[in-house]
C-alpha positions as CSV (number, residue, x, y, z in Angstrom):
1,X,1.7,6.5,9.9
2,X,2.1,10.2,8.9
3,X,-1.4,11.9,8.9
4,X,-2.7,12.8,5.5
5,X,-3.0,16.4,4.5
6,X,-5.7,17.5,2.0
7,X,-6.0,20.8,0.2
8,X,-9.7,21.7,0.4
9,X,-11.6,23.8,-2.2
10,X,-15.1,25.0,-1.3
11,X,-16.9,25.8,-4.6
12,X,-19.3,28.7,-4.9
13,X,-21.4,30.4,-7.5
14,X,-22.3,34.0,-7.1
15,X,-26.1,33.9,-7.5
16,X,-26.5,30.8,-5.3
17,X,-27.0,31.0,-1.5
18,X,-23.7,31.9,0.1
19,X,-24.7,30.7,3.5
20,X,-24.5,27.1,2.2
21,X,-20.7,27.6,1.7
22,X,-20.5,28.7,5.4
23,X,-22.3,25.6,6.7
24,X,-20.8,23.3,4.2
25,X,-17.2,24.4,5.0
26,X,-17.8,23.9,8.7
27,X,-19.3,20.5,8.2
28,X,-16.4,19.3,6.0
29,X,-13.7,20.7,8.4
30,X,-15.4,19.1,11.4
31,X,-15.4,15.7,9.6
32,X,-11.8,16.0,8.4
33,X,-10.7,16.7,12.0
34,X,-12.6,13.7,13.3
35,X,-10.9,11.5,10.7
36,X,-7.5,12.8,11.7
37,X,-7.0,14.6,8.4
38,X,-5.2,17.9,8.2
39,X,-6.8,20.6,6.0
40,X,-5.2,23.3,4.0
41,X,-8.0,25.7,3.1
42,X,-8.4,29.4,2.3
43,X,-9.1,31.7,5.2
44,X,-12.8,32.5,5.8
45,X,-12.1,36.2,5.1
46,X,-11.2,35.4,1.4
47,X,-14.2,35.4,-0.8
48,X,-17.4,34.2,0.7
49,X,-16.4,32.1,3.7
50,X,-13.2,31.0,2.0
51,X,-14.9,29.7,-1.0
52,X,-13.9,30.0,-4.7
53,X,-16.1,31.8,-7.2
54,X,-13.6,34.1,-9.0
55,X,-10.2,33.7,-10.6
56,X,-8.7,36.0,-8.0
57,X,-9.9,33.6,-5.3
58,X,-8.6,30.7,-7.4
59,X,-5.2,32.3,-7.6
60,X,-5.2,32.8,-3.8
61,X,-6.0,29.2,-3.4
62,X,-3.3,28.1,-5.8
63,X,-0.8,30.3,-4.0
64,X,-1.8,28.7,-0.7
65,X,-1.4,25.2,-2.1
66,X,2.0,26.0,-3.5
67,X,3.2,27.1,-0.1
68,X,2.2,23.7,1.2
69,X,3.2,21.7,-1.8
70,X,5.4,19.2,0.1
71,X,2.6,18.6,2.7
72,X,-0.5,18.1,0.5
73,X,-1.3,14.5,-0.3
74,X,-4.5,15.1,-2.2
75,X,-7.3,17.7,-2.8
76,X,-10.9,17.6,-1.8
77,X,-13.3,19.7,-3.9
78,X,-16.6,20.1,-2.1
79,X,-19.7,21.8,-3.6
80,X,-22.2,23.2,-1.1
81,X,-23.9,24.8,-4.1
82,X,-23.5,24.6,-7.9
83,X,-19.9,26.0,-7.8
84,X,-18.0,28.0,-10.5
85,X,-16.3,25.2,-12.4
86,X,-13.7,27.3,-14.2
87,X,-12.1,28.9,-11.1
88,X,-12.1,25.5,-9.4
89,X,-10.2,24.0,-12.3
90,X,-7.9,27.0,-12.5
91,X,-7.0,26.7,-8.9
92,X,-5.8,23.2,-9.4
93,X,-4.0,24.0,-12.6
94,X,-2.2,27.0,-11.2
95,X,-1.2,25.1,-8.0
96,X,0.4,22.4,-10.2
97,X,0.2,19.8,-7.4
98,X,-0.3,16.6,-9.4
99,X,-2.0,14.8,-6.5
100,X,-5.3,12.8,-6.4
101,X,-8.5,14.9,-6.4
102,X,-11.8,13.9,-4.8
103,X,-15.0,15.7,-6.1
104,X,-17.9,15.9,-3.6
105,X,-21.3,17.5,-4.0
106,X,-23.8,18.1,-1.2
107,X,-27.3,16.7,-1.6
108,X,-30.4,19.0,-1.8
109,X,-33.0,18.8,0.9
110,X,-36.4,18.2,-0.8
111,X,-38.1,20.3,1.9
112,X,-35.8,23.3,1.2
113,X,-36.0,23.9,-2.6
114,X,-36.6,27.6,-2.7
115,X,-34.2,30.2,-4.1
116,X,-33.0,30.8,-0.5
117,X,-31.7,27.2,0.1
118,X,-31.5,25.2,-3.2
119,X,-28.0,23.9,-3.9
120,X,-28.0,22.5,-7.5
121,X,-24.8,20.8,-6.6
122,X,-26.1,17.7,-8.4
123,X,-25.8,19.7,-11.7
124,X,-22.7,21.7,-10.7
125,X,-20.7,18.5,-10.1
126,X,-21.1,17.5,-13.7
127,X,-19.8,21.0,-14.9
128,X,-16.8,20.8,-12.5
129,X,-15.9,17.3,-13.7
130,X,-16.3,18.4,-17.3
131,X,-13.8,21.2,-16.8
132,X,-11.4,19.1,-14.9
133,X,-11.5,16.6,-17.8
134,X,-10.9,19.4,-20.3
135,X,-7.9,20.6,-18.2
136,X,-6.5,17.0,-18.1
137,X,-6.8,16.9,-14.3
138,X,-7.5,13.3,-13.0
139,X,-10.1,13.0,-10.3
140,X,-12.0,10.5,-8.1
141,X,-15.8,10.4,-7.6
142,X,-17.8,9.6,-4.5
143,X,-19.9,6.4,-4.7
144,X,-23.1,8.5,-4.7
145,X,-23.4,11.5,-7.1
146,X,-24.5,13.7,-4.2
147,X,-24.1,12.8,-0.6
148,X,-24.3,14.2,2.9
149,X,-20.7,14.3,4.2
150,X,-21.8,13.1,7.6
151,X,-23.1,9.8,6.3
152,X,-21.3,6.5,6.4
153,X,-21.3,6.4,2.6
154,X,-19.1,9.6,2.3
155,X,-16.9,8.6,5.2
156,X,-16.2,5.3,3.5
157,X,-15.4,7.2,0.2
158,X,-13.1,9.6,2.1
159,X,-11.2,6.8,3.8
160,X,-10.7,5.1,0.5
161,X,-9.5,8.3,-1.1
162,X,-7.0,8.8,1.8
163,X,-5.7,5.3,1.1
164,X,-5.3,6.2,-2.6
165,X,-3.4,9.3,-1.6
166,X,-1.1,7.3,0.6
167,X,-0.4,4.9,-2.2
168,X,0.3,7.6,-4.8
169,X,2.5,9.6,-2.5
170,X,4.3,6.4,-1.2
171,X,5.1,5.1,-4.6
172,X,6.2,8.3,-6.2
173,X,9.7,8.6,-4.8
174,X,9.8,5.2,-3.2
175,X,13.3,3.7,-2.8
176,X,13.7,-0.1,-2.6
177,X,16.8,-2.2,-1.9
178,X,17.6,-5.4,-3.9
179,X,20.0,-7.6,-1.9
180,X,21.6,-10.2,-4.1
181,X,21.0,-11.3,-7.7
182,X,17.9,-13.0,-9.0
183,X,18.1,-16.7,-8.2
184,X,18.9,-18.6,-11.4
185,X,15.8,-20.8,-11.1
186,X,13.4,-17.8,-10.8
187,X,12.8,-16.2,-14.2
188,X,9.4,-15.3,-12.7
189,X,10.9,-12.4,-10.7
190,X,12.4,-10.6,-13.7
191,X,11.4,-7.0,-13.9
192,X,12.3,-3.6,-15.5
193,X,14.1,-1.1,-13.2
194,X,13.6,1.5,-15.9
195,X,9.8,1.1,-16.0
196,X,9.6,1.4,-12.2
197,X,11.8,4.4,-12.3
198,X,9.4,6.1,-14.7
199,X,6.8,5.8,-12.0
200,X,9.1,7.2,-9.4
201,X,10.3,3.9,-7.9
202,X,14.1,3.6,-7.5
203,X,16.1,0.5,-6.8
204,X,19.5,0.3,-5.1
205,X,21.5,-2.9,-5.2
206,X,23.8,-4.8,-2.8
207,X,25.7,-7.9,-3.8
208,X,25.6,-10.9,-1.4
209,X,29.4,-10.9,-1.2
210,X,29.3,-7.4,0.2
211,X,26.5,-8.4,2.7
212,X,28.5,-11.4,3.9
213,X,31.8,-9.5,4.0
214,X,30.4,-6.7,6.1
215,X,28.7,-9.2,8.4
216,X,32.0,-11.0,8.9
217,X,33.6,-7.8,10.2
218,X,31.1,-7.5,13.1
219,X,32.8,-8.8,16.2
220,X,31.3,-10.6,19.2
221,X,30.3,-8.1,21.9
222,X,29.4,-5.4,19.4
223,X,26.5,-3.4,20.9
224,X,24.6,-3.3,17.7
225,X,24.8,-7.1,17.4
226,X,23.6,-7.6,21.0
227,X,20.7,-5.3,20.4
228,X,19.7,-7.2,17.2
229,X,19.9,-10.5,19.0
230,X,17.6,-9.3,21.8
231,X,15.2,-7.9,19.2
232,X,15.1,-11.2,17.3
233,X,14.6,-13.4,20.4
234,X,11.9,-11.1,21.7
235,X,10.0,-11.2,18.3
236,X,9.0,-14.9,18.3
237,X,10.1,-18.0,20.2
238,X,13.4,-19.2,18.8
239,X,12.7,-22.8,19.5
240,X,15.7,-25.1,18.8
241,X,17.5,-22.5,16.6
242,X,21.2,-22.8,17.5
243,X,22.9,-19.8,19.0
244,X,25.4,-19.7,16.2
245,X,22.6,-19.4,13.6
246,X,21.0,-16.6,15.7
247,X,24.3,-14.7,15.8
248,X,24.8,-15.1,12.0
249,X,21.2,-13.7,11.4
250,X,21.8,-10.8,13.8
251,X,25.0,-9.8,12.0
252,X,23.1,-9.8,8.7
253,X,20.4,-7.7,10.4
254,X,22.8,-5.1,11.5
255,X,24.3,-4.8,8.0
256,X,20.9,-4.6,6.3
257,X,19.6,-2.0,8.8
258,X,22.7,0.2,8.3
259,X,22.6,-0.2,4.5
260,X,18.9,0.7,4.3
261,X,19.4,3.8,6.5
262,X,22.4,5.0,4.6
263,X,20.5,4.7,1.3
264,X,17.1,6.0,2.6
265,X,15.3,2.8,1.6
266,X,11.8,2.0,2.6
267,X,11.6,-1.7,1.6
268,X,13.8,-4.6,0.4
269,X,13.9,-7.8,-1.5
270,X,16.5,-10.5,-0.8
271,X,18.1,-13.4,-2.6
272,X,17.8,-16.5,-0.5
273,X,17.4,-19.7,-2.6
274,X,20.0,-21.2,-2.1
275,X,23.1,-19.0,-1.9
276,X,22.3,-17.7,1.6
277,X,22.1,-21.2,3.0
278,X,25.1,-22.7,1.2
279,X,27.6,-19.9,1.7
280,X,26.4,-18.2,4.9
281,X,24.5,-20.9,6.8
282,X,21.1,-19.3,7.6
283,X,17.9,-18.2,6.0
284,X,17.1,-14.4,6.3
285,X,13.3,-15.0,6.9
286,X,13.2,-13.8,10.5
287,X,14.9,-10.5,9.6
288,X,12.6,-10.0,6.6
289,X,9.5,-10.8,8.8
290,X,10.6,-8.3,11.4
291,X,11.1,-5.6,8.7
292,X,7.7,-6.3,7.2
293,X,6.1,-6.2,10.6
294,X,7.5,-2.6,11.0
295,X,5.9,-1.6,7.7
296,X,9.2,-1.9,5.9
297,X,8.2,-4.8,3.6
298,X,10.7,-7.4,2.5
299,X,10.2,-9.8,-0.4
300,X,11.7,-13.2,-1.2
301,X,13.9,-14.1,-4.2
302,X,14.7,-10.4,-5.0
303,X,11.1,-10.0,-6.2
304,X,11.1,-6.2,-6.5
305,X,7.9,-6.1,-8.6
306,X,6.1,-8.2,-5.9
307,X,7.6,-5.8,-3.3
308,X,5.7,-2.9,-5.0
309,X,2.4,-4.5,-4.2
310,X,3.5,-5.2,-0.6
311,X,4.6,-1.6,-0.1
312,X,1.6,-0.1,-1.7
313,X,-0.8,-1.9,0.6
314,X,1.3,-1.3,3.7
315,X,1.3,2.5,3.2
316,X,-2.4,2.4,2.3
317,X,-3.5,0.4,5.4
318,X,-0.8,1.0,8.0
319,X,-0.7,-2.8,8.5
320,X,2.0,-5.3,7.5
321,X,1.9,-6.9,4.0
322,X,3.3,-10.4,3.1
323,X,4.3,-12.0,-0.1
324,X,3.1,-15.6,-0.7
325,X,2.7,-18.2,-3.4
326,X,-0.6,-19.2,-4.9
327,X,0.4,-22.7,-3.9
328,X,-2.2,-25.5,-3.8
329,X,-5.8,-26.3,-4.5
330,X,-8.0,-26.8,-1.4
331,X,-9.8,-30.1,-2.1
332,X,-12.3,-29.7,-4.9
333,X,-13.7,-26.3,-3.9
334,X,-13.0,-24.1,-7.0
335,X,-13.1,-20.9,-4.9
336,X,-10.5,-21.9,-2.4
337,X,-6.7,-22.4,-2.4
338,X,-3.7,-22.7,-0.1
339,X,-1.3,-19.8,0.1
340,X,2.2,-20.5,1.4
341,X,5.7,-19.4,1.9
342,X,8.7,-20.9,3.7
343,X,8.3,-18.2,5.4
344,X,9.2,-14.6,6.1
345,X,5.6,-13.6,6.8
346,X,5.2,-10.8,9.4
347,X,4.2,-11.9,12.9
348,X,1.1,-9.7,13.0
349,X,-0.5,-11.7,10.2
350,X,-0.3,-15.0,12.1
351,X,-3.0,-16.4,14.4
352,X,-2.7,-14.4,17.6
353,X,-4.7,-16.4,20.1
354,X,-4.0,-19.8,18.5
355,X,-6.4,-22.7,18.7
356,X,-3.3,-24.9,18.9
357,X,0.3,-24.4,19.7
358,X,1.2,-25.6,16.2
359,X,-0.4,-22.6,14.6
360,X,1.4,-20.0,16.7
361,X,4.3,-18.2,14.9
362,X,7.8,-19.4,15.9
363,X,11.3,-19.7,14.5
364,X,12.3,-22.9,12.8
365,X,14.3,-24.4,10.0
366,X,13.4,-24.3,6.2
367,X,12.0,-27.8,5.7
368,X,12.0,-27.7,1.8
369,X,15.7,-27.2,1.2
370,X,17.1,-28.7,4.4
371,X,17.5,-32.0,2.6
372,X,19.7,-30.3,0.0
373,X,21.9,-27.9,2.0
374,X,21.6,-29.5,5.5
375,X,19.1,-28.6,8.3
376,X,21.7,-26.7,10.3
377,X,22.1,-24.2,7.4
378,X,18.4,-23.4,7.1
379,X,17.4,-22.0,10.5
380,X,15.5,-18.7,10.6
381,X,12.1,-19.2,9.0
382,X,8.9,-18.0,10.7
383,X,6.3,-20.7,10.6
384,X,2.6,-20.7,11.6
385,X,-0.9,-20.2,10.3
386,X,-2.4,-17.0,9.0
387,X,-5.4,-15.4,10.8
388,X,-8.9,-15.9,9.4
389,X,-9.6,-12.4,8.2
390,X,-10.7,-10.5,5.1
391,X,-7.7,-9.6,2.9
392,X,-6.6,-7.8,-0.3
393,X,-4.3,-9.4,-2.8
394,X,-2.2,-7.5,-5.3
395,X,0.4,-8.4,-7.9
396,X,2.5,-5.8,-9.9
397,X,4.5,-6.8,-12.9
398,X,6.5,-4.9,-15.6
399,X,5.6,-5.6,-19.2
400,X,9.0,-4.8,-20.8
401,X,7.9,-5.6,-24.4
402,X,5.1,-3.1,-24.3
403,X,6.7,-0.6,-22.0
404,X,4.0,-0.6,-19.3
405,X,3.4,-1.7,-15.7
406,X,0.6,-4.2,-15.1
407,X,-1.2,-5.2,-12.0
408,X,-4.1,-7.3,-10.8
409,X,-5.8,-7.0,-7.5
410,X,-9.0,-7.9,-5.5
411,X,-10.3,-9.1,-2.2
412,X,-11.1,-12.4,-0.5
413,X,-11.2,-14.1,2.9
414,X,-8.6,-16.1,4.8
415,X,-10.6,-18.9,6.3
416,X,-10.2,-21.3,9.3
417,X,-10.6,-24.4,7.1
418,X,-8.7,-27.4,8.4
419,X,-5.1,-27.6,7.1
420,X,-2.0,-29.2,8.6
421,X,1.2,-28.4,6.8
422,X,4.5,-26.6,7.3
423,X,5.9,-23.1,6.7
424,X,3.7,-20.1,6.8
425,X,0.3,-20.9,5.3
426,X,-3.4,-20.2,5.1
427,X,-6.6,-21.1,3.2
428,X,-8.2,-18.4,1.1
429,X,-11.6,-18.1,-0.5
430,X,-12.1,-15.8,-3.5
431,X,-15.3,-15.4,-5.5
432,X,-14.9,-16.5,-9.2
433,X,-11.4,-17.7,-8.3
434,X,-11.1,-19.8,-11.4
435,X,-11.6,-16.7,-13.5
436,X,-8.8,-15.0,-11.6
437,X,-6.5,-18.0,-12.0
438,X,-7.2,-18.1,-15.7
439,X,-6.4,-14.4,-16.0
440,X,-3.1,-14.8,-14.1
441,X,-2.0,-17.6,-16.5
442,X,-3.3,-16.1,-19.7
443,X,-1.4,-12.9,-19.0
444,X,1.8,-14.5,-17.8
445,X,1.7,-13.1,-14.2
446,X,4.0,-14.5,-11.5
447,X,3.2,-17.1,-8.9
448,X,4.0,-14.6,-6.1
449,X,1.2,-12.4,-4.8
450,X,1.2,-9.7,-2.1
451,X,-1.5,-9.8,0.6
452,X,-2.6,-7.4,3.3
453,X,-5.2,-8.1,6.1
454,X,-7.6,-5.2,5.1
455,X,-10.0,-4.5,2.3
456,X,-8.5,-1.8,0.1
457,X,-8.6,-3.0,-3.5
458,X,-10.7,0.0,-4.6
459,X,-8.1,2.4,-3.3
460,X,-5.3,0.5,-5.0
461,X,-7.2,0.3,-8.2
462,X,-7.8,4.1,-8.2
463,X,-4.2,4.8,-7.4
464,X,-2.6,2.4,-9.9
465,X,-4.9,2.9,-12.9
466,X,-6.0,6.6,-12.6
467,X,-3.1,8.4,-11.0
468,X,-0.1,6.2,-11.9
469,X,-1.3,5.2,-15.3
470,X,-0.8,1.4,-14.9
471,X,-2.9,-1.3,-16.6
472,X,-5.0,-2.9,-13.9
473,X,-7.3,-5.8,-13.7
474,X,-9.6,-5.5,-10.7
475,X,-11.1,-8.9,-10.0
476,X,-14.7,-8.8,-8.9
């Protein structure tokens, strides 16, 4: 992933100890470097150690940020002492960045409370936040009101803020591809392109007839076709998949890759059920799995709204996302369920060192619809069991009637509970799960949900609700 770049503002107030700005600046920059975060910050020769206490210094900071507008993903305001709240707010207003902002205040040392060393950042943070609120500038707070930046608490806050920055930057200007029409039986994947566009998410479309037509033009021996075949067979064991089916899939893969490159697309959603099988003779799951595994998420049934959640989590975590169904109860445990898809789940989410060969990811046929369209027309699924790891779930939906984007999200655990079934599957455990299920049904959410093998619901919630202005339910 591209390293995150933060604009850094060191706040200062004239009659407070300047040396605190010197040590505070050095501490923050050292930490950012250790975290792999690039900093854009005033030169030490401007103001007192590159801090902001006057409007002239605020203007210099704004000008610097403007020069790096395309690079800055977020802004960190750090207060080694009380800090002049108006110049800080002015620097952000004049820079006109419109990126997430994290407000941090250093803690006072109770053994150093004389005029020479007292910070008063505790109080100054309130004044800074007050002014930012008056200016209409949205900001994020640390978990603790004041905190030593070298503690685990602040490092956790910083990492979550970086994830929030990635989500906001990733979704503003995201370009998704919708390949094929919504399957007739899936009203659940309806969505509003216009509402997504309002948040900066564009959708390009490609009809299945164009996809199949372009694939038909690819001749045997084509170098791109051979490369895609090698890539597919190296990805997972192909099992009993016929060579003809592999060739058909590879041709689709070449066309999809070219189309996404030509249109600068970062993610995709495909129609599958059942036009792909009836009129082309394969399922696209392997290709979708491979794209998702490369952090280019691909969703089933042209579920573009579901794709938004997949993409947001992939850019936040740097790990592949999947889309699954909330599919079955798990016995009588109210906090457990089975998640499932046919599947196009990315390889990295499956059991790596499997306890049984059956659980390892491999290519197979689509067992559900094979009886309808014929087994030979359904090869290409990736089947296996998901790893037992903590995970985040997320569902984005468009509320066309009220002109808003909705989402719910939270965290849980994939377990190693016994389960023998088909497709791509896992058992999940979520606290107060029945409350979440009631919320999903009461509010008309879809049965699809995006998952990612990391804990990042806090970062998503902050990005969606605060900086993108969506209506979010964060399940606790």
